[in-house]
LUMKOLLO-233126 format. One record per residue (C-alpha): residue number from 1; residue in three letters; y, z, x. Coordinates in nm, 4 decimals, always signed. Layout:
residues N
<r><nr>NUM</nr><rest>Ala</rest><y>Y</y><z>Z</z><x>X</x></r>
...
end
This chain:
residues 125
<r><nr>1</nr><rest>Met</rest><y>-0.0083</y><z>-0.0049</z><x>-0.0065</x></r>
<r><nr>2</nr><rest>Leu</rest><y>+0.2549</y><z>+0.1104</z><x>+0.2794</x></r>
<r><nr>3</nr><rest>Asn</rest><y>+0.1435</y><z>-0.2184</z><x>+0.4683</x></r>
<r><nr>4</nr><rest>Tyr</rest><y>+0.2335</y><z>-0.4240</z><x>+0.1764</x></r>
<r><nr>5</nr><rest>Leu</rest><y>+0.5614</y><z>-0.2691</z><x>+0.1006</x></r>
<r><nr>6</nr><rest>Tyr</rest><y>+0.6311</y><z>-0.3362</z><x>+0.4886</x></r>
<r><nr>7</nr><rest>Tyr</rest><y>+0.5163</y><z>-0.7062</z><x>+0.4368</x></r>
<r><nr>8</nr><rest>Lys</rest><y>+0.7697</y><z>-0.7232</z><x>+0.1377</x></r>
<r><nr>9</nr><rest>Leu</rest><y>+1.0347</y><z>-0.5762</z><x>+0.3229</x></r>
<r><nr>10</nr><rest>Tyr</rest><y>+0.9897</y><z>-0.7905</z><x>+0.6404</x></r>
<r><nr>11</nr><rest>Lys</rest><y>+0.9947</y><z>-1.1000</z><x>+0.4145</x></r>
<r><nr>12</nr><rest>Ala</rest><y>+1.3115</y><z>-0.9844</z><x>+0.2275</x></r>
<r><nr>13</nr><rest>Ala</rest><y>+1.5000</y><z>-0.8918</z><x>+0.5549</x></r>
<r><nr>14</nr><rest>Gly</rest><y>+1.3988</y><z>-1.2481</z><x>+0.7188</x></r>
<r><nr>15</nr><rest>Gln</rest><y>+1.5161</y><z>-1.4351</z><x>+0.4232</x></r>
<r><nr>16</nr><rest>Thr</rest><y>+1.8586</y><z>-1.2322</z><x>+0.3775</x></r>
<r><nr>17</nr><rest>Ser</rest><y>+1.9558</y><z>-1.1925</z><x>+0.7409</x></r>
<r><nr>18</nr><rest>Ser</rest><y>+1.7832</y><z>-1.3075</z><x>+1.0403</x></r>
<r><nr>19</nr><rest>Trp</rest><y>+1.4151</y><z>-1.3427</z><x>+1.1402</x></r>
<r><nr>20</nr><rest>Ser</rest><y>+1.4644</y><z>-1.1990</z><x>+1.4797</x></r>
<r><nr>21</nr><rest>Ile</rest><y>+1.5534</y><z>-0.8599</z><x>+1.3238</x></r>
<r><nr>22</nr><rest>Ala</rest><y>+1.3261</y><z>-0.8624</z><x>+1.0315</x></r>
<r><nr>23</nr><rest>Gly</rest><y>+1.0712</y><z>-0.6438</z><x>+1.1875</x></r>
<r><nr>24</nr><rest>Phe</rest><y>+1.3307</y><z>-0.3858</z><x>+1.2815</x></r>
<r><nr>25</nr><rest>Ser</rest><y>+1.5119</y><z>-0.4080</z><x>+0.9460</x></r>
<r><nr>26</nr><rest>Ala</rest><y>+1.1660</y><z>-0.3665</z><x>+0.7555</x></r>
<r><nr>27</nr><rest>Ser</rest><y>+1.0629</y><z>-0.0648</z><x>+0.9690</x></r>
<r><nr>28</nr><rest>Leu</rest><y>+1.3971</y><z>+0.1202</z><x>+0.9036</x></r>
<r><nr>29</nr><rest>Leu</rest><y>+1.4008</y><z>+0.0602</z><x>+0.5508</x></r>
<r><nr>30</nr><rest>Ser</rest><y>+1.0209</y><z>+0.1687</z><x>+0.5145</x></r>
<r><nr>31</nr><rest>Cys</rest><y>+1.1226</y><z>+0.4972</z><x>+0.6855</x></r>
<r><nr>32</nr><rest>Phe</rest><y>+1.4199</y><z>+0.5460</z><x>+0.4595</x></r>
<r><nr>33</nr><rest>Leu</rest><y>+1.2540</y><z>+0.4631</z><x>+0.1199</x></r>
<r><nr>34</nr><rest>Ile</rest><y>+0.9441</y><z>+0.7120</z><x>+0.2016</x></r>
<r><nr>35</nr><rest>Gly</rest><y>+1.2133</y><z>+0.9640</z><x>+0.3462</x></r>
<r><nr>36</nr><rest>Ile</rest><y>+1.3710</y><z>+0.9321</z><x>+0.0040</x></r>
<r><nr>37</nr><rest>Asn</rest><y>+1.0738</y><z>+0.9901</z><x>-0.1871</x></r>
<r><nr>38</nr><rest>Leu</rest><y>+0.9715</y><z>+1.3006</z><x>+0.0060</x></r>
<r><nr>39</nr><rest>Val</rest><y>+1.3322</y><z>+1.4472</z><x>-0.0661</x></r>
<r><nr>40</nr><rest>Thr</rest><y>+1.3033</y><z>+1.3691</z><x>-0.4055</x></r>
<r><nr>41</nr><rest>Ile</rest><y>+0.9570</y><z>+1.5128</z><x>-0.4504</x></r>
<r><nr>42</nr><rest>Ser</rest><y>+1.0768</y><z>+1.8459</z><x>-0.2617</x></r>
<r><nr>43</nr><rest>Leu</rest><y>+1.3897</y><z>+1.8605</z><x>-0.4833</x></r>
<r><nr>44</nr><rest>Phe</rest><y>+1.1754</y><z>+1.8205</z><x>-0.7768</x></r>
<r><nr>45</nr><rest>Leu</rest><y>+0.9314</y><z>+2.0954</z><x>-0.6829</x></r>
<r><nr>46</nr><rest>Ser</rest><y>+1.2172</y><z>+2.3370</z><x>-0.5748</x></r>
<r><nr>47</nr><rest>Lys</rest><y>+1.3689</y><z>+2.3194</z><x>-0.9081</x></r>
<r><nr>48</nr><rest>Thr</rest><y>+1.0767</y><z>+2.2997</z><x>-1.1062</x></r>
<r><nr>49</nr><rest>Tyr</rest><y>+0.8397</y><z>+2.5685</z><x>-0.9388</x></r>
<r><nr>50</nr><rest>Asn</rest><y>+1.0990</y><z>+2.7458</z><x>-0.7551</x></r>
<r><nr>51</nr><rest>Ala</rest><y>+0.9382</y><z>+2.6132</z><x>-0.4256</x></r>
<r><nr>52</nr><rest>Pro</rest><y>+1.1721</y><z>+2.6018</z><x>-0.1286</x></r>
<r><nr>53</nr><rest>Phe</rest><y>+1.3744</y><z>+2.2830</z><x>-0.0818</x></r>
<r><nr>54</nr><rest>Leu</rest><y>+1.2435</y><z>+2.1225</z><x>+0.2063</x></r>
<r><nr>55</nr><rest>Ala</rest><y>+1.5725</y><z>+1.9646</z><x>+0.3090</x></r>
<r><nr>56</nr><rest>Ser</rest><y>+1.7481</y><z>+2.2752</z><x>+0.3578</x></r>
<r><nr>57</nr><rest>Gly</rest><y>+1.5927</y><z>+2.4073</z><x>+0.6867</x></r>
<r><nr>58</nr><rest>Asn</rest><y>+1.6797</y><z>+2.2896</z><x>+1.0207</x></r>
<r><nr>59</nr><rest>Tyr</rest><y>+1.2951</y><z>+2.2839</z><x>+1.1386</x></r>
<r><nr>60</nr><rest>Ile</rest><y>+1.2140</y><z>+2.0777</z><x>+0.8209</x></r>
<r><nr>61</nr><rest>Lys</rest><y>+1.4915</y><z>+1.8202</z><x>+0.8839</x></r>
<r><nr>62</nr><rest>Ala</rest><y>+1.3600</y><z>+1.7911</z><x>+1.2416</x></r>
<r><nr>63</nr><rest>Leu</rest><y>+1.0060</y><z>+1.7478</z><x>+1.1284</x></r>
<r><nr>64</nr><rest>Val</rest><y>+1.1186</y><z>+1.4819</z><x>+0.8605</x></r>
<r><nr>65</nr><rest>Ala</rest><y>+1.3106</y><z>+1.3296</z><x>+1.1382</x></r>
<r><nr>66</nr><rest>Ile</rest><y>+1.0072</y><z>+1.2884</z><x>+1.3897</x></r>
<r><nr>67</nr><rest>Ala</rest><y>+0.7716</y><z>+1.1863</z><x>+1.0992</x></r>
<r><nr>68</nr><rest>Ser</rest><y>+1.0152</y><z>+0.9053</z><x>+1.0252</x></r>
<r><nr>69</nr><rest>Ala</rest><y>+1.0451</y><z>+0.8209</z><x>+1.3866</x></r>
<r><nr>70</nr><rest>Leu</rest><y>+0.6509</y><z>+0.7848</z><x>+1.4148</x></r>
<r><nr>71</nr><rest>Ile</rest><y>+0.6488</y><z>+0.5626</z><x>+1.0906</x></r>
<r><nr>72</nr><rest>Phe</rest><y>+0.9299</y><z>+0.3572</z><x>+1.2500</x></r>
<r><nr>73</nr><rest>Val</rest><y>+0.7303</y><z>+0.3086</z><x>+1.5661</x></r>
<r><nr>74</nr><rest>Phe</rest><y>+0.3891</y><z>+0.2531</z><x>+1.3833</x></r>
<r><nr>75</nr><rest>Tyr</rest><y>+0.5578</y><z>-0.0250</z><x>+1.2154</x></r>
<r><nr>76</nr><rest>Tyr</rest><y>+0.7791</y><z>-0.1809</z><x>+1.4747</x></r>
<r><nr>77</nr><rest>Asp</rest><y>+0.4727</y><z>-0.2444</z><x>+1.6987</x></r>
<r><nr>78</nr><rest>Lys</rest><y>+0.4496</y><z>-0.6286</z><x>+1.7356</x></r>
<r><nr>79</nr><rest>Lys</rest><y>+0.0885</y><z>-0.6364</z><x>+1.7333</x></r>
<r><nr>80</nr><rest>Arg</rest><y>+0.0677</y><z>-0.4384</z><x>+1.4080</x></r>
<r><nr>81</nr><rest>Gln</rest><y>+0.3530</y><z>-0.6649</z><x>+1.2498</x></r>
<r><nr>82</nr><rest>Lys</rest><y>+0.1394</y><z>-0.9707</z><x>+1.3220</x></r>
<r><nr>83</nr><rest>Thr</rest><y>-0.1643</y><z>-0.8131</z><x>+1.1691</x></r>
<r><nr>84</nr><rest>Ile</rest><y>+0.0123</y><z>-0.7011</z><x>+0.8628</x></r>
<r><nr>85</nr><rest>Leu</rest><y>+0.1800</y><z>-1.0422</z><x>+0.8405</x></r>
<r><nr>86</nr><rest>Ala</rest><y>-0.1468</y><z>-1.2569</z><x>+0.8707</x></r>
<r><nr>87</nr><rest>Lys</rest><y>-0.3222</y><z>-1.0102</z><x>+0.6249</x></r>
<r><nr>88</nr><rest>Tyr</rest><y>-0.0718</y><z>-1.1160</z><x>+0.3495</x></r>
<r><nr>89</nr><rest>Ala</rest><y>+0.0366</y><z>-1.4591</z><x>+0.4345</x></r>
<r><nr>90</nr><rest>Lys</rest><y>-0.2097</y><z>-1.6376</z><x>+0.2429</x></r>
<r><nr>91</nr><rest>Glu</rest><y>-0.1453</y><z>-1.4580</z><x>-0.0940</x></r>
<r><nr>92</nr><rest>Ser</rest><y>-0.1371</y><z>-1.6700</z><x>-0.4079</x></r>
<r><nr>93</nr><rest>Asn</rest><y>+0.1597</y><z>-1.7342</z><x>-0.6044</x></r>
<r><nr>94</nr><rest>Lys</rest><y>+0.0310</y><z>-1.5322</z><x>-0.8795</x></r>
<r><nr>95</nr><rest>Arg</rest><y>-0.0252</y><z>-1.2326</z><x>-0.6301</x></r>
<r><nr>96</nr><rest>Arg</rest><y>+0.3109</y><z>-1.2752</z><x>-0.4942</x></r>
<r><nr>97</nr><rest>Val</rest><y>+0.4820</y><z>-1.2605</z><x>-0.8198</x></r>
<r><nr>98</nr><rest>Phe</rest><y>+0.2731</y><z>-0.9464</z><x>-0.9100</x></r>
<r><nr>99</nr><rest>Gly</rest><y>+0.3684</y><z>-0.7998</z><x>-0.5712</x></r>
<r><nr>100</nr><rest>Asn</rest><y>+0.7334</y><z>-0.8583</z><x>-0.6209</x></r>
<r><nr>101</nr><rest>Ile</rest><y>+0.7360</y><z>-0.7160</z><x>-0.9787</x></r>
<r><nr>102</nr><rest>Ala</rest><y>+0.5532</y><z>-0.4113</z><x>-0.8594</x></r>
<r><nr>103</nr><rest>Leu</rest><y>+0.7954</y><z>-0.3660</z><x>-0.5536</x></r>
<r><nr>104</nr><rest>Ala</rest><y>+1.0808</y><z>-0.4096</z><x>-0.7955</x></r>
<r><nr>105</nr><rest>Phe</rest><y>+0.9448</y><z>-0.1274</z><x>-1.0075</x></r>
<r><nr>106</nr><rest>Tyr</rest><y>+0.8853</y><z>+0.0956</z><x>-0.7236</x></r>
<r><nr>107</nr><rest>Phe</rest><y>+1.2415</y><z>+0.0605</z><x>-0.6474</x></r>
<r><nr>108</nr><rest>Leu</rest><y>+1.3607</y><z>+0.1192</z><x>-0.9843</x></r>
<r><nr>109</nr><rest>Leu</rest><y>+1.1200</y><z>+0.4040</z><x>-1.0371</x></r>
<r><nr>110</nr><rest>Ser</rest><y>+1.2293</y><z>+0.5697</z><x>-0.7054</x></r>
<r><nr>111</nr><rest>Tyr</rest><y>+1.5822</y><z>+0.5497</z><x>-0.7941</x></r>
<r><nr>112</nr><rest>Leu</rest><y>+1.5270</y><z>+0.6871</z><x>-1.1442</x></r>
<r><nr>113</nr><rest>Val</rest><y>+1.3333</y><z>+0.9890</z><x>-1.0207</x></r>
<r><nr>114</nr><rest>Leu</rest><y>+1.5772</y><z>+1.0553</z><x>-0.7704</x></r>
<r><nr>115</nr><rest>Leu</rest><y>+1.8802</y><z>+1.0560</z><x>-1.0068</x></r>
<r><nr>116</nr><rest>Met</rest><y>+1.6712</y><z>+1.2666</z><x>-1.2716</x></r>
<r><nr>117</nr><rest>Ala</rest><y>+1.5805</y><z>+1.5160</z><x>-1.0174</x></r>
<r><nr>118</nr><rest>Ala</rest><y>+1.9602</y><z>+1.5290</z><x>-0.9053</x></r>
<r><nr>119</nr><rest>Thr</rest><y>+2.0514</y><z>+1.5612</z><x>-1.2657</x></r>
<r><nr>120</nr><rest>Phe</rest><y>+1.7987</y><z>+1.8177</z><x>-1.3337</x></r>
<r><nr>121</nr><rest>Ala</rest><y>+1.9001</y><z>+2.0235</z><x>-1.0058</x></r>
<r><nr>122</nr><rest>Ser</rest><y>+2.2670</y><z>+2.0469</z><x>-1.1077</x></r>
<r><nr>123</nr><rest>His</rest><y>+2.2084</y><z>+2.1664</z><x>-1.4752</x></r>
<r><nr>124</nr><rest>Lys</rest><y>+1.9475</y><z>+2.4178</z><x>-1.4178</x></r>
<r><nr>125</nr><rest>Gly</rest><y>+1.9951</y><z>+2.7460</z><x>-1.2434</x></r>
end
């Protein structure tokens, strides 16, 4: 799933800017999206179950930064990029359209859940 997300971000970055920086952009966007989702989950759990909000402690911020850096390095590796691109290069038009719809739904859902968690957080407590 994450590899397919990376593939779609790579293709989008290559088509909208330059193919020479598509790998960098896709890796950076992958880290950003995963980080936003983790913060959203933490915010939701902190307001729903009174769990600690993970983004409030300095050591947690450092761990999230290290995890993001590892994800970035994992996907920025040229050999891994070629493997992922080769795996999804032969997808059919029907599969490509389904993937685009699924990815759009993922972006929309991520944004809406973040918005709902932030709104819930500001009205509760």
